[in-house]
Residue frames relative to the residue before (quaternion, step in Angstrom):
aa qw qx qy qz dx dy dz
M 1.0000 0.0000 0.0000 0.0000 0.00 0.00 0.00
R 0.6665 0.4984 -0.2973 0.4679 3.62 0.89 -0.92
Q 0.7653 0.3258 -0.1857 0.5231 3.60 1.11 -0.57
A 0.2892 0.8037 -0.4921 0.1681 3.58 1.22 0.25
A 0.6768 0.4940 -0.3182 0.4435 3.60 0.87 -0.83
I 0.6165 0.5425 -0.3390 0.4590 3.57 1.12 -0.77
W 0.6984 0.4690 -0.3008 0.4491 3.60 0.75 -0.99
S 0.6253 0.5264 -0.3679 0.4432 3.61 0.90 -0.69
G 0.6663 0.4856 -0.3218 0.4654 3.60 0.97 -0.76
V 0.6515 0.5145 -0.3334 0.4467 3.60 0.93 -0.84
W 0.6717 0.4669 -0.3254 0.4743 3.62 0.83 -0.89
A 0.6367 0.5226 -0.3564 0.4410 3.65 0.96 -0.67
L 0.6380 0.5187 -0.3329 0.4617 3.59 1.04 -0.65
L 0.6522 0.4895 -0.3062 0.4912 3.55 0.99 -0.87
A 0.7284 0.4490 -0.2800 0.4352 3.65 0.85 -0.83
D 0.8239 0.2674 -0.1012 0.4893 3.56 0.89 -0.88
G 0.7853 0.4008 -0.1936 0.4303 3.59 0.95 -0.74
V 0.6507 0.5450 -0.3233 0.4183 3.61 1.16 -0.41
G 0.7999 -0.2372 0.1676 0.5252 3.61 0.96 -0.61
A 0.6022 -0.5685 0.4169 0.3745 3.51 -1.14 0.46
G 0.8314 0.2666 -0.1888 0.4495 3.56 -1.14 0.66
R 0.3970 0.6992 -0.4982 0.3244 3.54 1.20 0.40
A 0.7498 -0.3855 0.2683 0.4661 3.53 -1.38 0.07
A 0.5252 -0.6248 0.4754 0.3282 3.54 -1.06 0.76
G 0.0401 0.8111 -0.5814 0.0500 3.56 -0.97 0.83
G 0.3439 -0.7289 0.5463 0.2281 3.53 -1.27 -0.23
G 0.6337 -0.5224 0.4022 0.4048 3.47 -1.32 0.13
L 0.7639 -0.3709 0.2583 0.4607 3.51 -1.30 -0.03
G 0.8184 0.1894 -0.1690 0.5156 3.58 -0.70 1.08
A 0.5259 0.6529 -0.3967 0.3738 3.63 1.24 -0.03
G 0.8125 -0.3094 0.1405 0.4737 3.53 0.54 1.19
N 0.4937 0.6433 -0.4451 0.3798 3.60 1.26 0.21
R 0.1349 -0.8679 0.4765 0.0384 3.55 0.05 1.22
S 0.8024 -0.0334 0.0517 0.5936 3.58 1.06 -0.53
E 0.7118 -0.4179 0.3472 0.4451 3.50 -1.36 -0.31
D 0.6113 0.5843 -0.3500 0.4029 3.64 1.18 -0.34
R 0.0945 0.8046 -0.5803 0.0832 3.52 -0.57 1.17
G 0.5971 -0.6159 0.3663 0.3604 3.57 1.08 0.67
G 0.7012 -0.4681 0.3593 0.4002 3.56 -1.08 -0.84
Q 0.1465 0.8624 -0.4776 0.0815 3.52 1.06 0.80
G 0.7092 0.5138 -0.2815 0.3922 3.59 1.01 -0.64
G 0.7337 0.4658 -0.2239 0.4411 3.52 1.13 -0.59
D 0.8169 0.3124 -0.2138 0.4352 3.51 -1.44 0.13
R 0.4241 0.6879 -0.4759 0.3471 3.52 0.97 0.94
V 0.3512 -0.7852 0.4783 0.1770 3.49 -0.17 1.43
G 0.8476 0.1816 -0.1288 0.4816 3.59 -0.90 0.89
M 0.7019 0.4235 -0.2762 0.5017 3.58 1.20 0.08
S 0.4074 -0.7014 0.5265 0.2547 3.55 -0.89 0.90
V 0.3845 -0.7060 0.5475 0.2324 3.59 -0.99 0.80
P 0.4425 -0.7094 0.4725 0.2787 3.62 -0.76 0.95
L 0.3898 -0.6935 0.5645 0.2203 3.50 -1.26 0.70
V 0.1481 -0.7784 0.6085 0.0431 3.55 -0.87 1.06
V 0.0973 -0.7618 0.6379 0.0564 3.55 -1.08 0.86
D 0.1226 -0.7782 0.6123 0.0661 3.59 -0.86 0.95
A 0.1768 -0.8002 0.5702 0.0578 3.54 -0.32 1.35
G 0.8162 0.1110 -0.1342 0.5509 3.54 -0.55 1.22
G 0.3128 0.8287 -0.4128 0.2121 3.46 1.33 0.55
G 0.3594 -0.8023 0.4358 0.1932 3.54 1.28 0.02
S 0.8261 -0.2194 0.1807 0.4866 3.52 -0.91 -0.96
G 0.6615 -0.5828 0.2871 0.3747 3.60 1.23 0.33
G 0.1808 0.8092 -0.5371 0.1550 3.62 1.05 0.68
F 0.7412 0.3157 -0.1913 0.5607 3.53 1.12 -0.76
A 0.6654 0.5608 -0.3149 0.3788 3.56 0.84 -0.92
V 0.6613 0.5074 -0.3345 0.4397 3.62 0.89 -0.79
P 0.6752 0.4652 -0.3236 0.4723 3.69 0.75 -0.80
I 0.6653 0.4980 -0.3231 0.4527 3.60 0.94 -0.78
A 0.6388 0.5009 -0.3140 0.4923 3.59 1.06 -0.74
A 0.6289 0.5371 -0.3330 0.4530 3.59 1.06 -0.69
A 0.6483 0.5091 -0.2999 0.4802 3.55 1.25 -0.55
G 0.6572 -0.5606 0.2906 0.4115 3.58 1.35 0.00
Y 0.6033 0.5686 -0.3525 0.4341 3.57 1.28 0.07
P 0.4170 -0.6906 0.5204 0.2799 3.60 -0.91 0.84
V 0.0848 -0.8157 0.5721 -0.0124 3.58 -0.86 0.97
T 0.1457 -0.7549 0.6337 0.0851 3.52 -1.00 0.91
V 0.1690 -0.7922 0.5833 0.0604 3.60 -0.74 1.09
V 0.0924 -0.7759 0.6235 0.0257 3.57 -0.75 1.08
D 0.1701 0.7775 -0.5791 0.1768 3.60 -0.58 1.12
P 0.4684 -0.7015 0.4574 0.2817 3.58 -1.05 0.73
S 0.6526 0.5437 -0.3225 0.4177 3.63 1.17 -0.39
P 0.3600 -0.7327 0.5303 0.2288 3.62 -0.63 1.02
D 0.6217 0.5492 -0.3471 0.4374 3.59 1.05 -0.69
A 0.6509 0.5044 -0.3123 0.4737 3.57 0.96 -0.87
L 0.6680 0.4881 -0.3092 0.4690 3.61 0.92 -0.83
A 0.6186 0.5159 -0.3671 0.4651 3.62 1.03 -0.58
A 0.6493 0.4994 -0.3237 0.4735 3.59 1.02 -0.80
L 0.6210 0.5416 -0.3459 0.4488 3.59 1.09 -0.68
R 0.6410 0.5228 -0.3234 0.4595 3.58 0.95 -0.86
R 0.6541 0.4996 -0.3310 0.4615 3.58 0.94 -0.87
R 0.6589 0.5114 -0.3184 0.4506 3.60 0.87 -0.83
A 0.6428 0.5267 -0.3105 0.4615 3.55 1.02 -0.86
D 0.6649 0.4981 -0.2966 0.4710 3.56 0.95 -0.90
E 0.6630 0.5139 -0.3176 0.4420 3.59 0.89 -0.85
R 0.7094 0.4198 -0.2421 0.5117 3.57 1.16 -0.67
G 0.4602 -0.6848 0.4484 0.3438 3.61 1.23 -0.12
L 0.5148 0.6595 -0.3910 0.3835 3.56 1.14 0.65
G 0.2833 0.8142 -0.4710 0.1872 3.57 1.27 0.31
D 0.6826 0.4935 -0.2799 0.4606 3.53 1.15 -0.67
R 0.7122 0.4413 -0.2588 0.4808 3.59 1.24 -0.21
I 0.7260 0.3688 -0.2338 0.5313 3.57 1.27 -0.25
T 0.0958 -0.7755 0.6228 0.0396 3.52 -0.90 1.00
A 0.1691 -0.7930 0.5807 0.0729 3.59 -0.76 1.04
V 0.0232 -0.7988 0.5979 -0.0630 3.55 -0.77 1.16
Q 0.3400 -0.7405 0.5417 0.2067 3.55 -0.88 0.89
G 0.4136 0.6814 -0.5109 0.3218 3.55 -0.78 1.05
D 0.3456 -0.7204 0.5399 0.2647 3.59 -1.23 0.08
L 0.7788 -0.3553 0.2343 0.4609 3.52 -1.33 -0.07
G 0.6473 0.5429 -0.3167 0.4313 3.57 1.06 -0.77
D 0.6822 0.4883 -0.2713 0.4717 3.60 1.24 -0.49
L 0.4135 0.7775 -0.4277 0.2040 3.54 1.34 -0.27
R 0.6873 0.4925 -0.3048 0.4383 3.61 0.80 -0.94
T 0.6524 0.5133 -0.3121 0.4621 3.57 1.04 -0.80
L 0.7166 0.4719 -0.2422 0.4529 3.55 0.95 -0.94
V 0.7828 0.3244 -0.1600 0.5063 3.60 0.96 -0.84
G 0.3991 -0.6984 0.4976 0.3245 3.57 0.89 -0.88
D 0.5214 -0.6562 0.4524 0.3049 3.58 -1.16 0.61
G 0.8664 0.1934 -0.1274 0.4424 3.50 -1.27 0.64
R 0.5620 0.6385 -0.3800 0.3633 3.62 1.09 0.48
V 0.6963 0.5238 -0.2480 0.4234 3.57 1.18 -0.64
D 0.3582 -0.7422 0.5305 0.1985 3.58 -0.96 0.83
L 0.7998 0.0453 0.0055 0.5985 3.59 1.03 -0.78
L 0.1038 -0.7886 0.6054 0.0276 3.54 -0.76 1.09
L 0.1720 -0.7500 0.6327 0.0877 3.58 -0.86 1.05
C 0.0275 0.7612 -0.6443 0.0685 3.54 -0.84 1.05
H 0.1328 0.8326 -0.5182 0.1438 3.56 0.27 1.28
S 0.8569 -0.0313 -0.0226 0.5141 3.53 -0.86 1.12
V 0.4507 0.6745 -0.4539 0.3688 3.57 1.02 0.83
L 0.7233 0.4755 -0.2475 0.4353 3.54 0.87 -1.03
D 0.4793 0.6683 -0.4128 0.3915 3.56 1.37 -0.21
V 0.8127 0.3124 -0.1033 0.4809 3.56 1.04 -0.76
V 0.5470 0.5867 -0.4343 0.4098 3.61 1.20 0.24
D 0.6515 -0.5666 0.3587 0.3548 3.51 -1.25 0.55
D 0.7916 0.0861 0.0112 0.6049 3.54 0.99 -0.98
P 0.2455 -0.8228 0.4907 0.1479 3.64 0.14 1.28
S 0.6661 0.5207 -0.3185 0.4287 3.59 0.86 -0.88
A 0.6866 0.4778 -0.2830 0.4691 3.57 0.88 -0.94
A 0.6440 0.5160 -0.3186 0.4664 3.60 1.06 -0.81
L 0.6701 0.4834 -0.3213 0.4626 3.59 0.95 -0.78
A 0.6024 0.5720 -0.3551 0.4287 3.57 0.99 -0.83
Q 0.6743 0.4862 -0.2870 0.4759 3.55 0.93 -0.90
A 0.6571 0.5180 -0.3095 0.4518 3.57 0.95 -0.96
L 0.6406 0.5435 -0.3408 0.4220 3.66 0.93 -0.74
R 0.5629 0.6021 -0.4069 0.3938 3.59 1.16 -0.40
V 0.6056 0.5586 -0.3856 0.4154 3.65 1.03 -0.34
L 0.6022 0.5768 -0.3519 0.4253 3.58 1.24 -0.42
R 0.4339 -0.6432 0.5453 0.3175 3.54 -1.04 0.62
P 0.6479 -0.4923 0.3715 0.4471 3.65 -1.15 0.33
G 0.7810 0.2500 -0.2132 0.5312 3.59 -0.65 1.04
G 0.4788 0.6826 -0.4298 0.3465 3.55 1.28 -0.15
A 0.4181 -0.7512 0.4720 0.1952 3.57 -1.09 0.74
L 0.2112 -0.7475 0.6215 0.1013 3.52 -1.35 0.60
S 0.1301 -0.7339 0.6637 0.0632 3.44 -1.14 0.95
L 0.0180 -0.8325 0.5500 -0.0642 3.57 -0.29 1.32
L 0.0739 -0.7890 0.6098 0.0137 3.56 -0.85 0.99
V 0.0577 0.7865 -0.6121 0.0583 3.55 -0.80 1.04
A 0.5857 -0.5785 0.4330 0.3671 3.53 -1.24 0.39
G 0.3423 -0.7406 0.5499 0.1789 3.58 -1.02 0.85
R 0.4248 -0.7363 0.4798 0.2173 3.52 -0.95 0.98
A 0.6638 0.5113 -0.3116 0.4482 3.56 0.84 -1.02
G 0.6564 0.5213 -0.3134 0.4463 3.60 0.94 -0.89
A 0.6459 0.5275 -0.3163 0.4521 3.56 1.06 -0.84
V 0.6342 0.5145 -0.3288 0.4743 3.60 1.06 -0.78
L 0.6862 0.5031 -0.2989 0.4321 3.55 0.83 -1.04
H 0.6955 0.4909 -0.2889 0.4380 3.59 0.79 -1.04
R 0.6685 0.4807 -0.3255 0.4649 3.58 1.01 -0.66
A 0.6302 0.5246 -0.3398 0.4606 3.60 1.07 -0.71
V 0.6473 0.5256 -0.3150 0.4533 3.59 0.97 -0.86
A 0.6885 0.4696 -0.2656 0.4846 3.54 1.12 -0.73
G 0.5379 -0.6447 0.3919 0.3761 3.57 1.25 -0.04
R 0.5259 0.6122 -0.4162 0.4189 3.61 1.25 0.26
L 0.0276 -0.8859 0.4631 0.0010 3.53 0.76 1.20
D 0.6137 0.5505 -0.3466 0.4475 3.60 1.01 -0.64
E 0.6544 0.4993 -0.2866 0.4902 3.50 1.08 -0.89
A 0.6394 0.5179 -0.3375 0.4573 3.59 1.00 -0.82
L 0.6523 0.5192 -0.3131 0.4549 3.58 0.98 -0.78
A 0.6441 0.5232 -0.3140 0.4613 3.55 1.02 -0.86
V 0.6448 0.5054 -0.3071 0.4842 3.59 0.96 -0.85
F 0.6436 0.5213 -0.3284 0.4542 3.58 0.92 -0.92
G 0.6932 0.4689 -0.2692 0.4767 3.60 1.04 -0.76
G 0.5800 -0.6195 0.3693 0.3788 3.61 1.20 0.00
E 0.4133 0.6989 -0.4958 0.3082 3.61 1.13 0.18
M 0.3189 -0.7470 0.5574 0.1720 3.55 -1.04 0.90
P 0.4739 -0.6578 0.4988 0.3064 3.63 -0.91 0.86
R 0.3427 -0.7599 0.5252 0.1711 3.56 -1.12 0.77
V 0.7109 0.4003 -0.2538 0.5196 3.60 1.19 -0.18
P 0.5448 -0.3123 -0.7733 0.0878 1.54 -1.39 2.06
R 0.7672 0.0633 -0.0678 0.6346 3.58 1.34 -0.11
P 0.6373 -0.5353 0.3693 0.4133 3.58 -1.18 0.49
A 0.0551 -0.7939 0.6056 -0.0010 3.56 -1.02 0.85
R 0.3184 -0.7337 0.5667 0.1982 3.58 -0.92 0.91
R 0.1314 -0.7468 0.6395 0.1267 3.53 -1.33 0.37
F 0.2556 -0.7992 0.5384 0.0774 3.49 -1.10 0.79
C 0.3100 -0.6679 0.6158 0.2804 3.55 -1.28 0.31
V 0.7208 -0.4407 0.2765 0.4580 3.60 -1.17 0.21
A 0.6681 0.5079 -0.3039 0.4509 3.57 0.83 -1.00
E 0.6709 0.4936 -0.3117 0.4573 3.63 0.96 -0.78
A 0.6305 0.5277 -0.3394 0.4569 3.57 1.08 -0.72
I 0.6408 0.5195 -0.3129 0.4707 3.53 1.05 -0.83
A 0.6607 0.5013 -0.2941 0.4750 3.57 0.94 -0.96
L 0.6104 0.5603 -0.3634 0.4260 3.61 0.96 -0.71
V 0.6783 0.4637 -0.2797 0.4966 3.62 0.92 -0.94
Q 0.6784 0.4892 -0.3120 0.4507 3.59 0.79 -0.87
T 0.6386 0.5171 -0.3315 0.4635 3.63 0.94 -0.78
A 0.6822 0.4783 -0.2724 0.4812 3.56 1.08 -0.77
G 0.6175 -0.5962 0.3333 0.3901 3.62 1.22 0.00
G 0.5551 0.6168 -0.3912 0.3981 3.56 1.29 0.17
E 0.3764 -0.6978 0.5659 0.2260 3.55 -1.27 0.41
V 0.2962 -0.7709 0.5334 0.1831 3.62 -0.47 1.15
L 0.2621 -0.7513 0.5967 0.1039 3.49 -1.11 1.04
D 0.7886 -0.1464 0.1517 0.5776 3.59 0.87 -0.89
V 0.1451 -0.7563 0.6278 0.1129 3.56 -1.33 0.31
H 0.1110 -0.7969 0.5938 0.0065 3.51 -0.92 1.04
G 0.3431 -0.6749 0.5962 0.2670 3.56 -1.16 0.54
V 0.2057 -0.7780 0.5889 0.0754 3.53 -1.05 0.83
R 0.8227 0.0594 -0.0840 0.5590 3.64 -0.80 0.96
I 0.0892 0.8161 -0.5541 0.1378 3.51 0.79 1.15
F 0.8103 0.1985 -0.0524 0.5489 3.50 0.95 -1.01
A 0.5446 0.6893 -0.3866 0.2808 3.57 1.11 -0.71
D 0.7081 0.4608 -0.2806 0.4554 3.59 0.97 -0.77
L 0.6371 0.5278 -0.3148 0.4652 3.62 1.34 -0.19
V 0.6218 0.5471 -0.3315 0.4519 3.61 1.28 -0.34
P 0.4698 -0.6787 0.4732 0.3079 3.63 -0.74 0.98
G 0.5724 -0.6531 0.3915 0.3042 3.51 -0.94 1.05
E 0.6249 0.5481 -0.3599 0.4238 3.65 1.01 -0.68
R 0.6097 0.5532 -0.3539 0.4439 3.61 1.12 -0.61
L 0.6722 0.5107 -0.3111 0.4365 3.63 1.04 -0.67
A 0.4941 0.6391 -0.4500 0.3807 3.58 1.20 -0.01
D 0.6226 0.4946 -0.3382 0.5033 3.59 1.29 -0.36
P 0.4319 -0.7316 0.4558 0.2655 3.61 -0.48 1.14
R 0.6144 0.5455 -0.3603 0.4418 3.61 1.06 -0.56
V 0.6438 0.4995 -0.3118 0.4887 3.57 1.01 -0.79
A 0.6617 0.5101 -0.3194 0.4472 3.58 0.91 -0.87
E 0.6598 0.4981 -0.3085 0.4706 3.58 1.02 -0.75
S 0.6287 0.5248 -0.3331 0.4674 3.54 1.03 -0.75
L 0.6436 0.5102 -0.3190 0.4730 3.56 0.98 -0.84
R 0.6377 0.5277 -0.3368 0.4488 3.62 0.92 -0.81
R 0.6619 0.5062 -0.2975 0.4660 3.53 0.95 -0.87
L 0.6610 0.5041 -0.3110 0.4606 3.53 0.98 -0.86
E 0.6266 0.5256 -0.3388 0.4651 3.61 0.97 -0.80
L 0.6906 0.4723 -0.3056 0.4544 3.58 0.80 -0.87
A 0.6491 0.5255 -0.3176 0.4490 3.60 1.00 -0.85
A 0.7502 0.4000 -0.2260 0.4755 3.64 0.89 -0.82
A 0.4906 0.7385 -0.4165 0.2013 3.61 1.12 -0.60
G 0.7872 0.3472 -0.1779 0.4777 3.59 0.97 -0.84
H 0.6474 0.5781 -0.2891 0.4038 3.53 1.24 -0.09
E 0.3968 -0.6610 0.5841 0.2539 3.56 -1.15 0.70
P 0.6200 -0.1998 -0.7558 -0.0670 1.53 -2.07 1.41
Y 0.4223 0.7688 -0.4262 0.2214 3.56 1.34 -0.14
R 0.6623 0.5436 -0.3373 0.3900 3.60 0.83 -0.89
N 0.5603 0.6285 -0.3747 0.3882 3.54 1.21 -0.59
F 0.7325 0.4459 -0.2182 0.4658 3.53 1.19 -0.75
G 0.3389 0.7304 -0.5106 0.3017 3.55 1.20 0.45
A 0.5101 -0.5952 0.5068 0.3588 3.62 -1.09 0.59
Q 0.7778 0.1034 -0.0694 0.6161 3.60 1.13 -0.59
L 0.2793 -0.7240 0.6055 0.1765 3.56 -1.30 0.45
H 0.1887 -0.7811 0.5920 0.0620 3.54 -0.88 1.09
V 0.1004 -0.8060 0.5833 0.0093 3.52 -0.53 1.25
L 0.1514 -0.7615 0.6238 0.0893 3.58 -0.83 1.00
A 0.0726 0.8150 -0.5633 0.1145 3.55 -0.69 1.06
R 0.1834 -0.7662 0.5938 0.1633 3.55 -1.32 -0.09
R 0.4871 -0.6103 0.5261 0.3368 3.52 -1.28 0.36
P 0.4871 -0.6900 0.4451 0.2977 3.59 -0.63 1.08
G 0.4029 0.6874 -0.5392 0.2728 3.58 -1.10 0.62
D 0.7809 0.0502 0.0238 0.6222 3.54 0.14 -1.33
T 0.0634 -0.8376 0.5426 -0.0055 3.58 -0.33 1.25
S 0.3815 0.7262 -0.4932 0.2896 3.53 1.23 0.29
T 0.1603 -0.7707 0.6120 0.0757 3.52 -1.14 0.73
H 0.3043 -0.7849 0.5193 0.1476 3.53 -0.54 1.24
S 0.1162 -0.7794 0.6124 0.0631 3.53 -1.03 0.78
H 0.0577 -0.7977 0.6000 -0.0197 3.57 -0.81 1.05
K 0.5730 -0.5808 0.4551 0.3566 3.49 -1.10 0.67
G 0.8251 0.2060 -0.1750 0.4962 3.53 -0.91 1.03
T 0.7010 0.4127 -0.3035 0.4961 3.61 1.20 0.13
H 0.5947 -0.5685 0.4463 0.3520 3.48 -1.30 0.43
R 0.1696 -0.7571 0.6187 0.1235 3.59 -0.96 0.83
R 0.3050 -0.7783 0.5180 0.1815 3.54 -0.54 1.17
K 0.5297 -0.6206 0.4641 0.3448 3.64 -1.04 0.67
D 0.6101 -0.6149 0.3730 0.3326 3.54 -1.16 0.60
T 0.8085 0.1291 -0.0472 0.5722 3.60 1.07 -0.68
F 0.6481 -0.4931 0.4129 0.4077 3.54 -1.33 0.37
A 0.6248 0.5460 -0.3404 0.4423 3.58 1.01 -0.80
D 0.6217 0.5384 -0.3389 0.4569 3.61 1.01 -0.72
V 0.6671 0.5014 -0.2981 0.4634 3.55 0.93 -0.95
E 0.6693 0.5033 -0.2926 0.4616 3.57 0.95 -0.86
A 0.6539 0.5079 -0.3189 0.4613 3.54 0.95 -0.81
E 0.6385 0.5240 -0.3313 0.4560 3.60 1.02 -0.73
R 0.6582 0.5095 -0.3052 0.4626 3.56 1.06 -0.81
A 0.6462 0.5483 -0.3322 0.4140 3.53 1.10 -0.61
V 0.5312 0.6184 -0.4121 0.4068 3.58 1.26 -0.33
P 0.4328 -0.7052 0.4805 0.2905 3.69 -0.65 0.95
T 0.2086 -0.7866 0.5722 0.1013 3.59 -0.98 0.87
G 0.7984 0.1810 -0.0888 0.5674 3.55 1.26 -0.14
G 0.7727 -0.3073 0.2395 0.5011 3.54 -1.08 -0.61
T 0.6623 -0.5260 0.3761 0.3785 3.55 -1.34 0.06
G 0.4880 -0.6679 0.4331 0.3579 3.58 1.27 -0.28
A 0.4974 0.6517 -0.4504 0.3536 3.61 1.24 -0.05
S 0.3552 -0.7325 0.5329 0.2309 3.63 -1.05 0.65
């Protein structure tokens, strides 16, 4: 539930943005209930299976479900303990042949993976703690083939301010508002939507969409979520609001979907979601009123 918006974006990239003839999928909120998508990526006669790289993927929170769906995944992470846990999880799920664990950090990515080979790059909660996010991302994007997709997750500033203020931690909220970076356990940057978009564009990527993650989830008392009906309602609310202003600004995290310029073709299949060609197209479509004015 807390990652519902992330998973919807990742599956949409794999289904629509990585290559023609991939597994059928939908847009954000289109029936994507969790990370479990079965075996959609494998056993497709005459179709190459896309290569996924998860930079900073740790013990496989994303890599394992993606591999279970049939996609080969390479996880690059600096922690040997996390990679050992990943290998155990992969073996327990019978996914050892689909998951490759490699020790290294974002700066090693081009050496470890190679340029222009990757169809989807996951870079989740990594740029928050590097010295130069734009330069690091520019180098990381080089591993993508032209037209390859990026799933980028960064910490959101507005959400951090709001959540701390609601919890009564007003001094912390003011510090975050002023741009101070927390020092425990290590300095971490936070971004607004415009900064996240500029980060990708400066690095040479083309932004496709931006979603807020955990817009409301961190504000709902935990005991309320024990009720499955409440949890489902929250999941639906998160997905409904994830791509819309002003709500997405208040996500604890911001999820940017992008691609490396080159092959800008967008494949359309009957019964599947067709993503718009540019972020401006997506935003323009969202701006079209779908109901009343909201006036009482």
